[in-house]
C-alpha positions, 0 to 999 in steps of 0.5 A, a space after each residue: 500500500 505504501 509503494 502504491 501511494 508513492 507511485 501515485 504521488 510521483 505520477 501526480 507530481 509528474 503530471 503537474 510538472 508537465 501541465 506547468 511546462 506546457 502552460 509556460 510554453 508560448 509557441 512563436 507567432 506564425 509567419 503567415 500572420 497579417 494582410 498580404 495582397 489585401 487578404 489574410 492567409 488561407 487556412 491549413 488543411 487541418 480542421 483547427 481554422 475558420 476563415 471568411 476567405 475559405 470556400 470549403 465547408 470545413 473552414 468557411 464562415 461568412 465575413 462580418 457585414 461592415 456597418 458604420 465607419 471602419 474605425 467604429 467597427 474596429 473599436 467595437 471589435 477591440 471591445 468585444 475581443 477584450 471582453 473575452 477571457 484570456 485574450 491579448 491584442 497583439 496588433 491594432 492598426 487601422 484596418 487590421 487586428 491580431 489577437 491571441 486567445 489562450 485556452 483555460 486549462 492547457 494554455 493552447 494559443 489561437 490567433 484571431 485576425 480581422 481585416 476591415 475591407 471598406 471597399 467590400 463593406 465587410 470584416 474578413 477574419 481568420 481564426 486558427 490554432 497554433 498547434 495541433 490538428 483539431 481545436 474541437 470547434 473552438 475557433 468556429 464557436 468563438 467567431 460565431 460569438 464575436 459575430 453575434 456580439 458585433 451584429 447586436 452592437 452596431 
C-alpha cells in the first residue's frame, strides 16, 4: 500500500510538472500572420481554422457585414475581443487586428485576425490554432460569438 501511494504521488507530481511546462510554453507567432495582397492567409488543411476567405465547408464562415465607419467597427471589435477571457491584442492598426486567445486549462494559443475591407463593406477574419490538428470547434464557436456580439452592437 505504501509503494502504491508513492507511485501515485510521483505520477501526480509528474503530471503537474508537465501541465506547468506546457502552460509556460508560448509557441512563436506564425509567419503567415497579417494582410498580404489585401487578404489574410488561407487556412491549413487541418480542421483547427475558420476563415471568411475559405470556400470549403470545413473552414468557411461568412465575413462580418461592415456597418458604420471602419474605425467604429474596429473599436467595437477591440471591445468585444477584450471582453473575452484570456485574450491579448497583439496588433491594432487601422484596418487590421491580431489577437491571441489562450485556452483555460492547457494554455493552447489561437490567433484571431480581422481585416476591415471598406471597399467590400465587410470584416474578413481568420481564426486558427497554433498547434495541433483539431481545436474541437473552438475557433468556429468563438467567431460565431464575436459575430453575434458585433451584429447586436452596431
